C-alpha angles and dihedrals in degrees: 000000000000089000092053091049089049090052094051092051090048093042094054087064107025102032108022095064115187100209138039091241091059098049094104099036107137116215104337115210091262095052133078107271112251095241089054093046091054096040094106142027089254089058090056090047092050092050093050092044088051091056090056090048091054090056088061101067128113090249089060134017100344091057131353097028093049127021099000129047099007090051090049090054090048091055097242096134135054094198131036131196117262112290117204101324100325134073111239108226102166122064091214090068091070089076093060093111094164100059124355095038101025089115090056092050094050098034097055092045093048095048094045094052090043086060091047090053091054093046089053091048091052092049091050092054093044086065096035093052102024092140091066094063099072105146109113114266093002100106095050093042093050095046091046091051093048094050092047092049091052090052093045094052094045091048092056089045089052092048092051105035100026129085126269092284099213091054102039112016092157096050118113112269124160142325119266107215119201101160131064102231144097096257119124118258117198123238106255132210113264092248092057093047090052091051091053090049091053091046092055092046093050091052090048090049092056093049094047094046086065103036113020108109090203091216106162134185096358110184105245091211092055129105088237090061095044092052097041138081101270092204091064101046133079089037091179084083092053137062092267126178094269093047087056090050089049092052090047087054088051093048095047091046088052092050088053102190118140091257095045093049088057090050091046091056090046094054095040090052091048088060095043092048096043093095092227096107140024131190115266113243128200094261089059095055127122133157091275098058102080090101091045091225091174087064094050113124093173134000143143133248112235120203112237091351095176093059092044092053093048090053093049105053097276103095103167095206104041123088093187113129091215119097091356136115110240142160124219116244095244091050091046092051091052091050092055095037104234136125102066129274120094091338094057110197100312093132099049092092099028104116093197090084094051134112100278090061103032139030132192135223119243092272091052087226096110132051127210121201110240097172093119098043109149097190110123093005098108093115099032117106090228095059115136091007128146109192115217101174122026132177101253090067089066090057090049091051089052089048092051099043105033113114094220126063090220093059092046095049091048091054093050094046091049090063094040093051092050088051090056102258108151124250088240087065098049117136114250133203092246106124089345098146096032126092110289097240094170092060115103089189105051114358094165093066124078120261088246093060095041093050092050090048090053091049092049088050093054099038099044101039105151095011102093101238101110095072092056091052092049092048095047089055094038095232107198090204136004138176111293094018115132091199120072097197107049113180140159089290088072101029097050112069107212119242111255114269090240094045092126086078086067095060112294132093104167142005 
């Protein structure tokens, strides 16, 4: 614990920079000098732990990159907490990147590249002082984690600030920074950024194949935990080998060539067949399973998560409509496909919509996401956890990229069955890869793509994954969207006007 406290004190000065001009300051006078910070294994551990902590802020994956801004853009809510001084009532406003949401556009970018800078600094010192990291497996594990984290962060930057990849893969996207310095790094075409992401992931995969202990979900009260190296257990909170394989599956699915789709299925199946995780079924449910921690391939630990949620529009106890994310009942029923009509009664038995994940106001006309409720979780292993990669996504990637409709349908139905959807409502291969003419939402897409989209929308409510799916397929309209003609103008978040400060001066 003393090392973590030391990191936080150091990080407030050396890592949590307060202005763009300071973002690459190396060892300010008030911080611990770099050579001293990396003078011991514990210093390396503190630096890497600090990077994970920085992922779990409200600007990033404990807020805007999960249940907040990305879900607003994906149309999951009908009301958003107060932004600046005005309540945002219309979902279309969230794409006002120049005024109303300028701080989101610049804040996410700044924080993400700040993390990249610290990853690059850590990687530099891992080579410069390699002789210091002597514990067996630690050097390879730390380097593999750092490379994978660099790829992970750049990939989400690409998905946010880059073009719609399937339409403009050679359009300029973002810089890919691999060095901790002030030198300019040119903005690269999306295709080249993706190649660099895959390169980092492949290198991380080779390192972690040799050194990752693959020790998951270790009970922290157990003798095994007490006697072990705490830095190499509970790998679901670290960039472990299977997290790397999962991100490779994401990246190859995103690339979407014939070869990459085959690789996406390969990597997704390696995760599915690893034996490390299985899908939660209804009989395994309890009040703690709304986040599906047992399915977590990678996530971050968030300090005092309950208080953070309450301060950020996700109060888990309040049913007040003011300053709270909520979804209207009609909209909610459409998301979970129940109540008759075109959807039939698919959602009646789907436990993802139930009380452990959602609450209602007194009128039962508005739903509040309770997926991350921390009440009563003090002794649960998933306490203060924000999942970033979970097992169902691997099935969805197989469903999207499999060459045969049969394999795709099987993958989708496997998740649906685990979530309680009746056999009578299974998806079939009839018209599966033809235009989905029965869809009122997106008839120009195939039934395959629309069914996957609807499953992502249900499964990942509050986790920030739906927007990336909608963008990758360039949906012109989707449930909850205010705009009827979505295009790259909305989907592509512009680079900040002062982005040259972050490593680029010219194209």
